[in-house]
N, C-alpha and C positions, 0 to 999 in steps of 0.2 A: 158183178155190178153192185155197188154199194147202195144202201138205202137212201143216203143223201143224194147220190147221183140220180137215182130213180125219181125221187121227189123233185129234183132240179128239172128233170125233163117234163114232169107233170106241170110244174110251175111255169116253165118256158112256154108250153103249149097253151096254158090258161091265159098267161099274159099276152101272148100273140093273138089269141082269140079276142080278148077284151079290146086290144088296140085295133084290130081289124074291124070289130063291130062298131067302134066309134067312127071309123072311116065310112062304114056303110051308112050309119045313121046321119052322117054329115053329107051323104050323097057324093062321096069321092069316087073317082074312077079306080080301076084295078090297081094302078101304080100307087095311088094315094093310100089305098087299103093295105097294100103290101108294106109301104113305108111305115105306116102307123103300127102294123103288126110287129115288124122287125124292131123298131125303136122301143116299143113297150117291152118286148121280150128280153132284149140284150142291152138296152141303153144304160140301165143302172150298173150292171156288171162291167160294161166297157168303161164307163166313166170312173168307176172305182179303181179298175186296173191301171188306167192312165195316171190317176192321182197317186197311186202307190208305186208307180214305176214298173209295173209288170207289163212289159211290152215284148211281143204283141199281146193284146188282150186275150183272155181265155176264150171269148166267143170266136176268135180267129184261129186259135190253136185247136179247138174242138168244133169243127164246122157242123156237128150234129145240131147245135143250137140254131144255126142259121137255116139249115134244111128243114128242121121241124117247124120253125117260125114261118117260113115261106109256105110250107105245106098246109099248116093250120089256117093261115091267112087266106089262102086260095079256097079252102073248104068253106070258110065263113062267107067269102064273097059269092061263091057259086051256090050256096045254100041259104042266101040271105033272106029269102022269102019265108023260110021255115025255121030260121035260127032263133027267132024270138022265143020259141018254146023251151030252149035250153039256156036262155040268158040267166035265169035265176040259179039253176044248178052250177053254172059257170062260176058264180061268186064263191062257191065252196072250194072249187079247185084253185081259184085265185087266192084264197086264204092259205091253202097248202103251199102254193108257190111263194107267197109273201113270207111265211115262216121259214121256208127253206132258204130263200135269198138273204134274209137277215142273218141267218147262221153262217152262210157261205161268206158274206161280206165281212162280218165281224171276225171270223176265224182267219180270213186272209190278212186282215189288218194286224191281228195279234201275231200271226206268223211273220209279219214284216217288222216286228218289234215296235209297233205303234203303241201309244198310251191307251188307257181304257176309254177315254172320251172319244179319241179319234176312231177307235175300234167300233164303238157304238154308232158313231156317225157314218162310218163306212157301211155298217150293216143296214142302217136306215136308208142310205143312198142306194144301195143295191136293190132294196125292195121297192123304192118309190120313185127314183129318178127317171126311169123309163116311162112311168105313167105321167110324170110332170111334163116330159118332152112331148108325149102324145097329146096331152091336153092343150099345151101351148100351140102346137101345130094345128090342132082342131079348133083353135080360137075359143076355148072355154076355160073357166077357172079350174086350176088343177085340183084333183080330188083331195090331196093332202092339205089344201088350204080351205076346204069346206068343213062342215061340222061333223063328218063321219069319223068314227074311231078307226083310223088306218095307220097313219104315221106314229101315233101314240102307242099302238100295239107293237110296232117295230122297235120303238125306244125301250119299252118294257122288256121285250125279248132280248135285245142287245145287252141291256144292263144285267139281266139274269145270267146270260152266258158268260160275260166277263166276271161277274161275282163268283160263279161256280168254278170257273177256271182258276181264279186267284185262290179259291178255297181248297183247291187240290183235286177237284173231281176230274175224272178222265174225260177227254174230249168227246167221245161218242155219246156218253150219258148227258153231259152238259149241253151238247148240241141238240139232242132229242128233247130235253126238257125245255130249252129256250124256244125251239121251233114249236113245240106243243103249246107253250104259253101264247105265242103270237097267233097261232091258228085258233086256239080256243077263244081268245079275246075277240078276234075278228068275227068268228062265227056267232058268238053271243051278241055282238054288236049288230050283226045282220038280222039275227032272230028277234031281238028285242028293240031294235032301232035305237041303240045307244048312240049318244052324240056328246061332244064336248060343249061347254057353254058358248053361246054366241054373243057377239057384241050388238 
């Protein structure tokens, strides 16, 4: 099992938990919580694969993502009265997932012979589209459109990965550095409450 795959599983679990928790806070029933958990975890990667022509999407080829998302969503729903205590630590696992998803999306696009801009956009989409779908279904402004440092961290990581690959760095090192940048920026933003300028 590769490091990237392990981080992918951590990210999937964290994203599923964050989606399910939104459903709980919106007082949805079990089905609604499961839908938000699944969409948040696999929505971005599924949309990316469809746009790149990778059919069936990776979430259907490796059903571990679906099983893990359902399991985590169920855990959140049935432990909802005590889940508040781990809401803050969940943000740190979410940051790990964000960095990993950006790397996976960007490299998938590069392997599909897409240009550098499309590769970066696919990385950002993989990391954020699931959350956007979650927020739309939950009738709230998507996180990426609020003032938090989130999508901008994805953009920075995607650009770094593309630059390092074009500079000749091997894929594993480039991927780890890019994921590390996304994770670090996101964690610092959480710690110091960084935000982009607002209108």
